[in-house]
PyMOL Python script that loads the backbone (N, CA, C, O; Angstrom):
from pymol import cmd

cmd.read_pdbstr("""\
ATOM      1  N   UNK A   1       3.553  87.171 -17.890  1.00  0.00           N
ATOM      2  CA  UNK A   1       2.327  86.755 -16.925  1.00  0.00           C
ATOM      3  C   UNK A   1       2.027  85.900 -18.463  1.00  0.00           C
ATOM      4  O   UNK A   1       1.864  86.264 -19.628  1.00  0.00           O
ATOM      5  N   UNK A   2       2.058  84.594 -17.753  1.00  0.00           N
ATOM      6  CA  UNK A   2       1.493  83.216 -18.908  1.00  0.00           C
ATOM      7  C   UNK A   2       0.092  83.089 -18.806  1.00  0.00           C
ATOM      8  O   UNK A   2      -0.295  82.468 -17.816  1.00  0.00           O
ATOM      9  N   UNK A   3      -1.115  83.696 -19.897  1.00  0.00           N
ATOM     10  CA  UNK A   3      -2.409  83.805 -19.734  1.00  0.00           C
ATOM     11  C   UNK A   3      -2.621  82.146 -19.436  1.00  0.00           C
ATOM     12  O   UNK A   3      -3.302  81.854 -18.453  1.00  0.00           O
ATOM     13  N   UNK A   4      -2.190  81.321 -20.063  1.00  0.00           N
ATOM     14  CA  UNK A   4      -2.832  80.137 -19.588  1.00  0.00           C
ATOM     15  C   UNK A   4      -2.344  79.402 -18.683  1.00  0.00           C
ATOM     16  O   UNK A   4      -2.458  78.177 -18.713  1.00  0.00           O
ATOM     17  N   UNK A   5      -1.723  80.052 -17.737  1.00  0.00           N
ATOM     18  CA  UNK A   5      -0.987  79.965 -16.322  1.00  0.00           C
ATOM     19  C   UNK A   5      -2.841  80.050 -15.489  1.00  0.00           C
ATOM     20  O   UNK A   5      -3.623  79.271 -14.944  1.00  0.00           O
ATOM     21  N   UNK A   6      -2.770  81.726 -15.918  1.00  0.00           N
ATOM     22  CA  UNK A   6      -4.199  82.590 -15.165  1.00  0.00           C
ATOM     23  C   UNK A   6      -5.675  80.904 -15.276  1.00  0.00           C
ATOM     24  O   UNK A   6      -6.213  80.128 -14.485  1.00  0.00           O
ATOM     25  N   UNK A   7      -5.681  81.150 -16.592  1.00  0.00           N
ATOM     26  CA  UNK A   7      -6.893  80.377 -17.365  1.00  0.00           C
ATOM     27  C   UNK A   7      -6.755  79.306 -16.444  1.00  0.00           C
ATOM     28  O   UNK A   7      -7.622  79.346 -15.571  1.00  0.00           O
ATOM     29  N   UNK A   8      -6.052  78.476 -16.357  1.00  0.00           N
ATOM     30  CA  UNK A   8      -5.610  77.112 -15.545  1.00  0.00           C
ATOM     31  C   UNK A   8      -6.006  77.031 -14.307  1.00  0.00           C
ATOM     32  O   UNK A   8      -6.837  76.226 -13.885  1.00  0.00           O
ATOM     33  N   UNK A   9      -5.435  77.852 -13.680  1.00  0.00           N
ATOM     34  CA  UNK A   9      -5.725  78.625 -11.639  1.00  0.00           C
ATOM     35  C   UNK A   9      -6.928  78.339 -11.827  1.00  0.00           C
ATOM     36  O   UNK A   9      -7.479  77.256 -11.630  1.00  0.00           O
ATOM     37  N   UNK A  10      -7.511  79.625 -12.341  1.00  0.00           N
ATOM     38  CA  UNK A  10      -8.884  79.854 -12.548  1.00  0.00           C
ATOM     39  C   UNK A  10      -9.613  78.834 -12.592  1.00  0.00           C
ATOM     40  O   UNK A  10     -10.128  78.494 -11.527  1.00  0.00           O
ATOM     41  N   UNK A  11      -9.923  77.931 -13.952  1.00  0.00           N
ATOM     42  CA  UNK A  11     -10.534  76.947 -14.099  1.00  0.00           C
ATOM     43  C   UNK A  11     -10.700  75.784 -12.612  1.00  0.00           C
ATOM     44  O   UNK A  11     -11.705  75.610 -11.923  1.00  0.00           O
ATOM     45  N   UNK A  12      -9.448  75.190 -12.488  1.00  0.00           N
ATOM     46  CA  UNK A  12      -8.997  74.809 -11.636  1.00  0.00           C
ATOM     47  C   UNK A  12      -9.615  74.999  -9.964  1.00  0.00           C
ATOM     48  O   UNK A  12     -10.460  74.351  -9.347  1.00  0.00           O
ATOM     49  N   UNK A  13      -9.065  75.776  -9.712  1.00  0.00           N
ATOM     50  CA  UNK A  13     -10.233  76.548  -8.347  1.00  0.00           C
ATOM     51  C   UNK A  13     -11.426  77.082  -8.231  1.00  0.00           C
ATOM     52  O   UNK A  13     -12.157  77.137  -7.242  1.00  0.00           O
ATOM     53  N   UNK A  14     -11.623  77.579  -9.584  1.00  0.00           N
ATOM     54  CA  UNK A  14     -13.243  77.489  -8.723  1.00  0.00           C
ATOM     55  C   UNK A  14     -14.099  76.926  -9.852  1.00  0.00           C
ATOM     56  O   UNK A  14     -15.040  77.558 -10.332  1.00  0.00           O
ATOM     57  N   UNK A  15     -13.632  75.377 -10.364  1.00  0.00           N
ATOM     58  CA  UNK A  15     -14.347  74.876 -11.197  1.00  0.00           C
ATOM     59  C   UNK A  15     -14.978  75.562 -12.253  1.00  0.00           C
ATOM     60  O   UNK A  15     -16.188  75.396 -12.411  1.00  0.00           O
ATOM     61  N   UNK A  16     -14.226  76.446 -13.137  1.00  0.00           N
ATOM     62  CA  UNK A  16     -15.470  77.154 -13.842  1.00  0.00           C
ATOM     63  C   UNK A  16     -15.531  76.281 -15.504  1.00  0.00           C
ATOM     64  O   UNK A  16     -14.762  75.343 -15.715  1.00  0.00           O
ATOM     65  N   UNK A  17     -16.264  76.624 -16.279  1.00  0.00           N
ATOM     66  CA  UNK A  17     -16.757  76.063 -17.510  1.00  0.00           C
ATOM     67  C   UNK A  17     -15.400  76.316 -18.499  1.00  0.00           C
ATOM     68  O   UNK A  17     -14.653  75.526 -19.078  1.00  0.00           O
ATOM     69  N   UNK A  18     -15.440  77.778 -18.415  1.00  0.00           N
ATOM     70  CA  UNK A  18     -14.401  78.312 -19.261  1.00  0.00           C
ATOM     71  C   UNK A  18     -13.855  79.841 -18.561  1.00  0.00           C
ATOM     72  O   UNK A  18     -14.700  80.472 -17.926  1.00  0.00           O
ATOM     73  N   UNK A  19     -12.683  80.324 -18.662  1.00  0.00           N
ATOM     74  CA  UNK A  19     -12.493  81.576 -18.998  1.00  0.00           C
ATOM     75  C   UNK A  19     -11.720  82.274 -19.968  1.00  0.00           C
ATOM     76  O   UNK A  19     -10.949  81.523 -20.566  1.00  0.00           O
ATOM     77  N   UNK A  20     -11.683  83.296 -20.269  1.00  0.00           N
ATOM     78  CA  UNK A  20     -11.241  83.980 -21.478  1.00  0.00           C
ATOM     79  C   UNK A  20     -10.366  85.024 -20.704  1.00  0.00           C
ATOM     80  O   UNK A  20     -10.626  85.748 -19.743  1.00  0.00           O
ATOM     81  N   UNK A  21      -9.497  84.887 -21.287  1.00  0.00           N
ATOM     82  CA  UNK A  21      -8.384  85.929 -20.579  1.00  0.00           C
ATOM     83  C   UNK A  21      -7.572  86.707 -21.459  1.00  0.00           C
ATOM     84  O   UNK A  21      -6.795  86.081 -22.181  1.00  0.00           O
ATOM     85  N   UNK A  22      -7.607  88.141 -21.547  1.00  0.00           N
ATOM     86  CA  UNK A  22      -6.986  88.767 -22.478  1.00  0.00           C
ATOM     87  C   UNK A  22      -5.747  89.662 -21.859  1.00  0.00           C
ATOM     88  O   UNK A  22      -5.882  89.846 -20.649  1.00  0.00           O
ATOM     89  N   UNK A  23      -4.628  90.225 -22.409  1.00  0.00           N
ATOM     90  CA  UNK A  23      -3.896  90.833 -21.965  1.00  0.00           C
ATOM     91  C   UNK A  23      -3.142  91.944 -22.627  1.00  0.00           C
ATOM     92  O   UNK A  23      -2.665  91.778 -23.750  1.00  0.00           O
ATOM     93  N   UNK A  24      -2.985  93.348 -21.816  1.00  0.00           N
ATOM     94  CA  UNK A  24      -2.388  94.470 -22.911  1.00  0.00           C
ATOM     95  C   UNK A  24      -1.336  95.110 -22.148  1.00  0.00           C
ATOM     96  O   UNK A  24      -1.496  96.234 -21.673  1.00  0.00           O
ATOM     97  N   UNK A  25       0.057  94.246 -21.968  1.00  0.00           N
ATOM     98  CA  UNK A  25       0.534  94.351 -21.016  1.00  0.00           C
ATOM     99  C   UNK A  25       0.484  93.860 -19.143  1.00  0.00           C
ATOM    100  O   UNK A  25       0.569  92.710 -18.712  1.00  0.00           O
ATOM    101  N   UNK A  26       0.319  95.155 -18.312  1.00  0.00           N
ATOM    102  CA  UNK A  26      -0.468  94.250 -16.874  1.00  0.00           C
ATOM    103  C   UNK A  26      -1.528  94.446 -16.771  1.00  0.00           C
ATOM    104  O   UNK A  26      -1.972  94.332 -15.629  1.00  0.00           O
ATOM    105  N   UNK A  27      -2.521  94.849 -17.909  1.00  0.00           N
ATOM    106  CA  UNK A  27      -3.891  95.239 -18.123  1.00  0.00           C
ATOM    107  C   UNK A  27      -4.577  94.006 -18.573  1.00  0.00           C
ATOM    108  O   UNK A  27      -4.248  93.379 -19.580  1.00  0.00           O
ATOM    109  N   UNK A  28      -5.684  93.644 -17.666  1.00  0.00           N
ATOM    110  CA  UNK A  28      -6.005  92.131 -17.539  1.00  0.00           C
ATOM    111  C   UNK A  28      -7.846  92.363 -17.985  1.00  0.00           C
ATOM    112  O   UNK A  28      -8.582  93.025 -17.253  1.00  0.00           O
ATOM    113  N   UNK A  29      -8.322  91.724 -19.214  1.00  0.00           N
ATOM    114  CA  UNK A  29      -9.480  91.376 -19.099  1.00  0.00           C
ATOM    115  C   UNK A  29      -9.834  89.927 -18.965  1.00  0.00           C
ATOM    116  O   UNK A  29      -9.120  89.131 -19.574  1.00  0.00           O
ATOM    117  N   UNK A  30     -11.091  89.355 -18.071  1.00  0.00           N
ATOM    118  CA  UNK A  30     -11.204  87.814 -17.552  1.00  0.00           C
ATOM    119  C   UNK A  30     -12.959  88.145 -17.711  1.00  0.00           C
ATOM    120  O   UNK A  30     -13.824  88.910 -17.284  1.00  0.00           O
ATOM    121  N   UNK A  31     -12.770  86.977 -18.646  1.00  0.00           N
ATOM    122  CA  UNK A  31     -14.575  86.746 -18.476  1.00  0.00           C
ATOM    123  C   UNK A  31     -14.634  85.263 -17.999  1.00  0.00           C
ATOM    124  O   UNK A  31     -13.919  84.678 -18.812  1.00  0.00           O
ATOM    125  N   UNK A  32     -15.010  84.538 -17.296  1.00  0.00           N
ATOM    126  CA  UNK A  32     -15.191  83.689 -16.442  1.00  0.00           C
ATOM    127  C   UNK A  32     -16.634  83.304 -16.355  1.00  0.00           C
ATOM    128  O   UNK A  32     -17.639  83.891 -15.952  1.00  0.00           O
ATOM    129  N   UNK A  33     -16.455  82.389 -16.752  1.00  0.00           N
ATOM    130  CA  UNK A  33     -18.054  81.228 -16.760  1.00  0.00           C
ATOM    131  C   UNK A  33     -18.258  79.971 -15.445  1.00  0.00           C
ATOM    132  O   UNK A  33     -17.752  78.849 -15.452  1.00  0.00           O
ATOM    133  N   UNK A  34     -18.896  80.398 -14.677  1.00  0.00           N
ATOM    134  CA  UNK A  34     -19.100  78.857 -13.602  1.00  0.00           C
ATOM    135  C   UNK A  34     -20.511  79.047 -12.816  1.00  0.00           C
ATOM    136  O   UNK A  34     -21.037  80.042 -12.318  1.00  0.00           O
ATOM    137  N   UNK A  35     -20.832  77.942 -12.890  1.00  0.00           N
ATOM    138  CA  UNK A  35     -21.553  77.773 -11.683  1.00  0.00           C
ATOM    139  C   UNK A  35     -21.537  78.388 -10.029  1.00  0.00           C
ATOM    140  O   UNK A  35     -22.526  78.315  -9.300  1.00  0.00           O
ATOM    141  N   UNK A  36     -20.413  78.908  -9.670  1.00  0.00           N
ATOM    142  CA  UNK A  36     -19.884  78.966  -8.473  1.00  0.00           C
ATOM    143  C   UNK A  36     -20.517  80.171  -8.541  1.00  0.00           C
ATOM    144  O   UNK A  36     -21.464  80.294  -7.764  1.00  0.00           O
ATOM    145  N   UNK A  37     -20.206  81.310  -9.415  1.00  0.00           N
ATOM    146  CA  UNK A  37     -21.266  82.465  -9.092  1.00  0.00           C
ATOM    147  C   UNK A  37     -22.425  82.783  -8.986  1.00  0.00           C
ATOM    148  O   UNK A  37     -22.874  83.928  -8.941  1.00  0.00           O
ATOM    149  N   UNK A  38     -23.108  81.590  -8.928  1.00  0.00           N
ATOM    150  CA  UNK A  38     -25.229  81.369  -8.730  1.00  0.00           C
ATOM    151  C   UNK A  38     -24.981  82.373  -7.810  1.00  0.00           C
ATOM    152  O   UNK A  38     -23.898  82.700  -7.324  1.00  0.00           O
ATOM    153  N   UNK A  39     -26.451  82.984  -7.552  1.00  0.00           N
ATOM    154  CA  UNK A  39     -26.627  83.968  -6.006  1.00  0.00           C
ATOM    155  C   UNK A  39     -25.491  84.356  -5.921  1.00  0.00           C
ATOM    156  O   UNK A  39     -24.869  83.502  -5.288  1.00  0.00           O
ATOM    157  N   UNK A  40     -24.934  85.063  -6.165  1.00  0.00           N
ATOM    158  CA  UNK A  40     -23.876  86.314  -5.662  1.00  0.00           C
ATOM    159  C   UNK A  40     -23.733  87.695  -6.245  1.00  0.00           C
ATOM    160  O   UNK A  40     -24.244  87.764  -7.363  1.00  0.00           O
ATOM    161  N   UNK A  41     -23.323  88.538  -5.924  1.00  0.00           N
ATOM    162  CA  UNK A  41     -23.804  89.761  -5.650  1.00  0.00           C
ATOM    163  C   UNK A  41     -22.448  90.010  -7.093  1.00  0.00           C
ATOM    164  O   UNK A  41     -21.711  89.032  -7.223  1.00  0.00           O
ATOM    165  N   UNK A  42     -22.178  91.171  -8.032  1.00  0.00           N
ATOM    166  CA  UNK A  42     -20.667  90.928  -8.641  1.00  0.00           C
ATOM    167  C   UNK A  42     -19.974  91.691  -7.676  1.00  0.00           C
ATOM    168  O   UNK A  42     -18.994  92.223  -8.197  1.00  0.00           O
ATOM    169  N   UNK A  43     -20.076  91.916  -6.659  1.00  0.00           N
ATOM    170  CA  UNK A  43     -18.817  92.312  -5.760  1.00  0.00           C
ATOM    171  C   UNK A  43     -18.079  91.215  -5.195  1.00  0.00           C
ATOM    172  O   UNK A  43     -16.862  91.164  -5.014  1.00  0.00           O
ATOM    173  N   UNK A  44     -19.213  90.075  -4.859  1.00  0.00           N
ATOM    174  CA  UNK A  44     -18.710  88.584  -4.638  1.00  0.00           C
ATOM    175  C   UNK A  44     -18.135  87.901  -5.640  1.00  0.00           C
ATOM    176  O   UNK A  44     -16.919  87.723  -5.711  1.00  0.00           O
ATOM    177  N   UNK A  45     -19.022  87.451  -6.527  1.00  0.00           N
ATOM    178  CA  UNK A  45     -18.401  87.143  -7.583  1.00  0.00           C
ATOM    179  C   UNK A  45     -16.750  87.874  -7.876  1.00  0.00           C
ATOM    180  O   UNK A  45     -15.939  86.978  -7.638  1.00  0.00           O
ATOM    181  N   UNK A  46     -16.197  88.844  -8.195  1.00  0.00           N
ATOM    182  CA  UNK A  46     -14.987  89.716  -8.389  1.00  0.00           C
ATOM    183  C   UNK A  46     -14.266  88.916  -7.193  1.00  0.00           C
ATOM    184  O   UNK A  46     -13.230  88.258  -7.282  1.00  0.00           O
ATOM    185  N   UNK A  47     -14.882  89.080  -6.311  1.00  0.00           N
ATOM    186  CA  UNK A  47     -13.520  88.933  -5.090  1.00  0.00           C
ATOM    187  C   UNK A  47     -13.417  87.499  -4.651  1.00  0.00           C
ATOM    188  O   UNK A  47     -12.716  87.058  -3.740  1.00  0.00           O
ATOM    189  N   UNK A  48     -14.375  86.726  -5.592  1.00  0.00           N
ATOM    190  CA  UNK A  48     -13.987  84.983  -5.355  1.00  0.00           C
ATOM    191  C   UNK A  48     -12.808  84.789  -6.515  1.00  0.00           C
ATOM    192  O   UNK A  48     -11.829  84.137  -6.152  1.00  0.00           O
ATOM    193  N   UNK A  49     -12.814  85.325  -7.954  1.00  0.00           N
ATOM    194  CA  UNK A  49     -11.871  86.017  -8.982  1.00  0.00           C
ATOM    195  C   UNK A  49     -10.173  86.590  -7.992  1.00  0.00           C
ATOM    196  O   UNK A  49      -9.057  86.072  -7.943  1.00  0.00           O
ATOM    197  N   UNK A  50     -10.570  87.453  -7.551  1.00  0.00           N
ATOM    198  CA  UNK A  50      -9.577  88.706  -7.033  1.00  0.00           C
ATOM    199  C   UNK A  50      -8.436  87.919  -6.555  1.00  0.00           C
ATOM    200  O   UNK A  50      -7.240  88.049  -6.816  1.00  0.00           O
ATOM    201  N   UNK A  51      -9.232  86.810  -5.567  1.00  0.00           N
ATOM    202  CA  UNK A  51      -9.007  85.905  -4.018  1.00  0.00           C
ATOM    203  C   UNK A  51      -7.490  85.304  -4.863  1.00  0.00           C
ATOM    204  O   UNK A  51      -6.410  85.345  -4.274  1.00  0.00           O
ATOM    205  N   UNK A  52      -7.604  84.807  -6.175  1.00  0.00           N
ATOM    206  CA  UNK A  52      -6.490  83.930  -6.396  1.00  0.00           C
ATOM    207  C   UNK A  52      -5.669  84.572  -6.811  1.00  0.00           C
ATOM    208  O   UNK A  52      -4.518  84.229  -6.540  1.00  0.00           O
ATOM    209  N   UNK A  53      -5.882  85.768  -7.636  1.00  0.00           N
ATOM    210  CA  UNK A  53      -4.570  86.742  -8.402  1.00  0.00           C
ATOM    211  C   UNK A  53      -4.155  87.653  -7.499  1.00  0.00           C
ATOM    212  O   UNK A  53      -3.674  88.654  -8.029  1.00  0.00           O
ATOM    213  N   UNK A  54      -4.179  87.657  -5.940  1.00  0.00           N
ATOM    214  CA  UNK A  54      -3.878  88.450  -5.379  1.00  0.00           C
ATOM    215  C   UNK A  54      -2.656  89.014  -5.184  1.00  0.00           C
ATOM    216  O   UNK A  54      -2.443  90.215  -5.019  1.00  0.00           O
ATOM    217  N   UNK A  55      -1.324  87.549  -5.218  1.00  0.00           N
ATOM    218  CA  UNK A  55      -0.089  87.450  -5.572  1.00  0.00           C
ATOM    219  C   UNK A  55       0.220  88.150  -6.774  1.00  0.00           C
ATOM    220  O   UNK A  55       1.153  88.953  -6.815  1.00  0.00           O
ATOM    221  N   UNK A  56      -0.670  87.838  -7.977  1.00  0.00           N
ATOM    222  CA  UNK A  56      -0.096  88.568  -9.043  1.00  0.00           C
ATOM    223  C   UNK A  56      -0.676  90.364  -8.971  1.00  0.00           C
ATOM    224  O   UNK A  56      -0.170  91.250  -9.659  1.00  0.00           O
ATOM    225  N   UNK A  57      -1.280  90.478  -8.447  1.00  0.00           N
ATOM    226  CA  UNK A  57      -1.696  91.729  -7.647  1.00  0.00           C
ATOM    227  C   UNK A  57      -0.849  92.591  -7.078  1.00  0.00           C
ATOM    228  O   UNK A  57      -0.921  93.793  -7.331  1.00  0.00           O
ATOM    229  N   UNK A  58      -0.126  92.185  -6.408  1.00  0.00           N
ATOM    230  CA  UNK A  58       0.330  92.333  -5.125  1.00  0.00           C
ATOM    231  C   UNK A  58       1.793  92.637  -5.796  1.00  0.00           C
ATOM    232  O   UNK A  58       2.185  93.782  -5.574  1.00  0.00           O
ATOM    233  N   UNK A  59       2.583  91.902  -6.497  1.00  0.00           N
ATOM    234  CA  UNK A  59       3.606  91.661  -7.161  1.00  0.00           C
ATOM    235  C   UNK A  59       3.835  92.938  -8.177  1.00  0.00           C
ATOM    236  O   UNK A  59       4.930  93.387  -8.518  1.00  0.00           O
ATOM    237  N   UNK A  60       2.554  93.407  -8.573  1.00  0.00           N
ATOM    238  CA  UNK A  60       2.738  94.204  -9.911  1.00  0.00           C
ATOM    239  C   UNK A  60       2.154  93.726 -11.281  1.00  0.00           C
ATOM    240  O   UNK A  60       1.544  94.414 -12.100  1.00  0.00           O
ATOM    241  N   UNK A  61       2.561  92.017 -11.373  1.00  0.00           N
ATOM    242  CA  UNK A  61       2.446  91.587 -12.953  1.00  0.00           C
ATOM    243  C   UNK A  61       1.231  91.867 -13.418  1.00  0.00           C
ATOM    244  O   UNK A  61       1.126  91.995 -14.638  1.00  0.00           O
ATOM    245  N   UNK A  62       0.056  92.026 -12.587  1.00  0.00           N
ATOM    246  CA  UNK A  62      -1.081  92.521 -13.284  1.00  0.00           C
ATOM    247  C   UNK A  62      -1.959  93.782 -12.189  1.00  0.00           C
ATOM    248  O   UNK A  62      -2.688  93.730 -11.199  1.00  0.00           O
ATOM    249  N   UNK A  63      -1.538  94.543 -12.813  1.00  0.00           N
ATOM    250  CA  UNK A  63      -1.825  96.514 -12.632  1.00  0.00           C
ATOM    251  C   UNK A  63      -3.489  96.791 -12.751  1.00  0.00           C
ATOM    252  O   UNK A  63      -3.968  97.510 -11.875  1.00  0.00           O
ATOM    253  N   UNK A  64      -4.354  96.280 -13.746  1.00  0.00           N
ATOM    254  CA  UNK A  64      -5.705  96.463 -13.942  1.00  0.00           C
ATOM    255  C   UNK A  64      -6.170  94.913 -14.173  1.00  0.00           C
ATOM    256  O   UNK A  64      -5.669  94.186 -15.031  1.00  0.00           O
ATOM    257  N   UNK A  65      -7.052  94.581 -13.406  1.00  0.00           N
ATOM    258  CA  UNK A  65      -8.181  94.022 -13.871  1.00  0.00           C
ATOM    259  C   UNK A  65      -9.455  93.924 -14.114  1.00  0.00           C
ATOM    260  O   UNK A  65     -10.265  94.123 -13.209  1.00  0.00           O
ATOM    261  N   UNK A  66      -9.807  93.635 -15.247  1.00  0.00           N
ATOM    262  CA  UNK A  66     -11.436  94.057 -15.665  1.00  0.00           C
ATOM    263  C   UNK A  66     -12.375  92.439 -15.379  1.00  0.00           C
ATOM    264  O   UNK A  66     -11.733  91.478 -15.805  1.00  0.00           O
ATOM    265  N   UNK A  67     -13.476  92.137 -14.864  1.00  0.00           N
ATOM    266  CA  UNK A  67     -13.616  91.029 -14.334  1.00  0.00           C
ATOM    267  C   UNK A  67     -15.092  90.483 -15.346  1.00  0.00           C
ATOM    268  O   UNK A  67     -14.552  90.701 -16.430  1.00  0.00           O
ATOM    269  N   UNK A  68     -15.880  90.188 -15.566  1.00  0.00           N
ATOM    270  CA  UNK A  68     -16.780  90.189 -16.028  1.00  0.00           C
ATOM    271  C   UNK A  68     -17.136  88.229 -15.405  1.00  0.00           C
ATOM    272  O   UNK A  68     -16.422  87.336 -15.862  1.00  0.00           O
ATOM    273  N   UNK A  69     -18.221  87.912 -14.435  1.00  0.00           N
ATOM    274  CA  UNK A  69     -18.340  86.370 -14.507  1.00  0.00           C
ATOM    275  C   UNK A  69     -19.562  86.135 -14.608  1.00  0.00           C
ATOM    276  O   UNK A  69     -20.431  86.910 -14.209  1.00  0.00           O
ATOM    277  N   UNK A  70     -19.802  84.896 -15.224  1.00  0.00           N
ATOM    278  CA  UNK A  70     -21.581  84.774 -15.241  1.00  0.00           C
ATOM    279  C   UNK A  70     -21.665  82.963 -15.208  1.00  0.00           C
ATOM    280  O   UNK A  70     -20.730  82.194 -15.430  1.00  0.00           O
ATOM    281  N   UNK A  71     -23.105  82.606 -14.857  1.00  0.00           N
ATOM    282  CA  UNK A  71     -23.309  81.207 -14.743  1.00  0.00           C
ATOM    283  C   UNK A  71     -23.606  81.313 -15.993  1.00  0.00           C
ATOM    284  O   UNK A  71     -23.727  82.138 -16.899  1.00  0.00           O
ATOM    285  N   UNK A  72     -23.696  80.036 -15.715  1.00  0.00           N
ATOM    286  CA  UNK A  72     -23.619  79.388 -17.930  1.00  0.00           C
ATOM    287  C   UNK A  72     -24.582  79.696 -18.009  1.00  0.00           C
ATOM    288  O   UNK A  72     -24.555  80.345 -19.055  1.00  0.00           O
ATOM    289  N   UNK A  73     -25.794  79.739 -17.559  1.00  0.00           N
ATOM    290  CA  UNK A  73     -27.010  80.291 -17.980  1.00  0.00           C
ATOM    291  C   UNK A  73     -27.173  81.689 -18.284  1.00  0.00           C
ATOM    292  O   UNK A  73     -28.005  82.185 -19.044  1.00  0.00           O
ATOM    293  N   UNK A  74     -26.583  82.075 -17.832  1.00  0.00           N
ATOM    294  CA  UNK A  74     -26.452  83.913 -18.057  1.00  0.00           C
ATOM    295  C   UNK A  74     -25.559  84.038 -19.184  1.00  0.00           C
ATOM    296  O   UNK A  74     -25.884  84.830 -20.069  1.00  0.00           O
ATOM    297  N   UNK A  75     -24.030  83.108 -19.342  1.00  0.00           N
ATOM    298  CA  UNK A  75     -23.588  83.415 -20.226  1.00  0.00           C
ATOM    299  C   UNK A  75     -23.806  83.046 -21.784  1.00  0.00           C
ATOM    300  O   UNK A  75     -23.301  83.647 -22.733  1.00  0.00           O
ATOM    301  N   UNK A  76     -24.816  81.735 -21.853  1.00  0.00           N
ATOM    302  CA  UNK A  76     -25.696  81.376 -23.166  1.00  0.00           C
ATOM    303  C   UNK A  76     -26.719  82.493 -23.255  1.00  0.00           C
ATOM    304  O   UNK A  76     -27.178  82.498 -24.397  1.00  0.00           O
ATOM    305  N   UNK A  77     -27.201  83.344 -22.576  1.00  0.00           N
ATOM    306  CA  UNK A  77     -28.468  84.380 -22.860  1.00  0.00           C
ATOM    307  C   UNK A  77     -27.802  85.526 -22.995  1.00  0.00           C
ATOM    308  O   UNK A  77     -28.531  86.478 -23.273  1.00  0.00           O
ATOM    309  N   UNK A  78     -26.091  85.882 -22.841  1.00  0.00           N
ATOM    310  CA  UNK A  78     -25.581  86.805 -23.390  1.00  0.00           C
ATOM    311  C   UNK A  78     -25.282  86.830 -24.944  1.00  0.00           C
ATOM    312  O   UNK A  78     -25.517  87.590 -25.883  1.00  0.00           O
ATOM    313  N   UNK A  79     -24.690  85.702 -24.760  1.00  0.00           N
ATOM    314  CA  UNK A  79     -24.146  85.086 -26.167  1.00  0.00           C
ATOM    315  C   UNK A  79     -25.469  85.428 -27.307  1.00  0.00           C
ATOM    316  O   UNK A  79     -25.274  86.137 -28.294  1.00  0.00           O
ATOM    317  N   UNK A  80     -26.837  84.799 -26.989  1.00  0.00           N
ATOM    318  CA  UNK A  80     -27.967  85.351 -28.267  1.00  0.00           C
ATOM    319  C   UNK A  80     -27.781  86.441 -27.899  1.00  0.00           C
ATOM    320  O   UNK A  80     -26.743  86.853 -28.418  1.00  0.00           O
ATOM    321  N   UNK A  81     -28.373  87.400 -27.061  1.00  0.00           N
ATOM    322  CA  UNK A  81     -28.332  88.729 -27.100  1.00  0.00           C
ATOM    323  C   UNK A  81     -27.511  89.734 -28.060  1.00  0.00           C
ATOM    324  O   UNK A  81     -28.021  90.655 -28.698  1.00  0.00           O
ATOM    325  N   UNK A  82     -25.790  89.295 -28.040  1.00  0.00           N
ATOM    326  CA  UNK A  82     -24.926  89.117 -28.963  1.00  0.00           C
ATOM    327  C   UNK A  82     -25.392  89.329 -30.370  1.00  0.00           C
ATOM    328  O   UNK A  82     -25.570  90.319 -31.079  1.00  0.00           O
ATOM    329  N   UNK A  83     -25.515  88.129 -30.501  1.00  0.00           N
ATOM    330  CA  UNK A  83     -25.523  87.613 -31.836  1.00  0.00           C
ATOM    331  C   UNK A  83     -26.756  88.525 -32.531  1.00  0.00           C
ATOM    332  O   UNK A  83     -26.822  88.713 -33.746  1.00  0.00           O
ATOM    333  N   UNK A  84     -27.804  89.105 -31.473  1.00  0.00           N
ATOM    334  CA  UNK A  84     -28.887  89.423 -31.670  1.00  0.00           C
ATOM    335  C   UNK A  84     -28.944  90.865 -32.607  1.00  0.00           C
ATOM    336  O   UNK A  84     -29.652  91.388 -33.467  1.00  0.00           O
ATOM    337  N   UNK A  85     -27.626  91.142 -31.784  1.00  0.00           N
ATOM    338  CA  UNK A  85     -27.148  92.880 -31.883  1.00  0.00           C
ATOM    339  C   UNK A  85     -26.696  93.231 -33.172  1.00  0.00           C
ATOM    340  O   UNK A  85     -26.331  94.383 -33.406  1.00  0.00           O
TER     341      UNK A  85
END
""", "prot")
cmd.dss("prot")
cmd.show_as("cartoon", "prot")
cmd.util.cbc("prot")
cmd.orient("prot")
């Protein structure tokens, strides 16, 4: 599974500001930042992302997927909080 391909697909299809993709075999951690998540529940945010990865999940190349979705504003706030801790 090519991480850059996943990143490119997510950024292009969801018009994201950024996507950080980490993998440990078939287990993936995704941090995605984009305005498309504004006003959506966490479930809806994750559904947007999972919809684009459905074929990879179905064929088993992605077994476990953890998603953290942020709006650009929420991402900036989270980054500032991490610096303070």
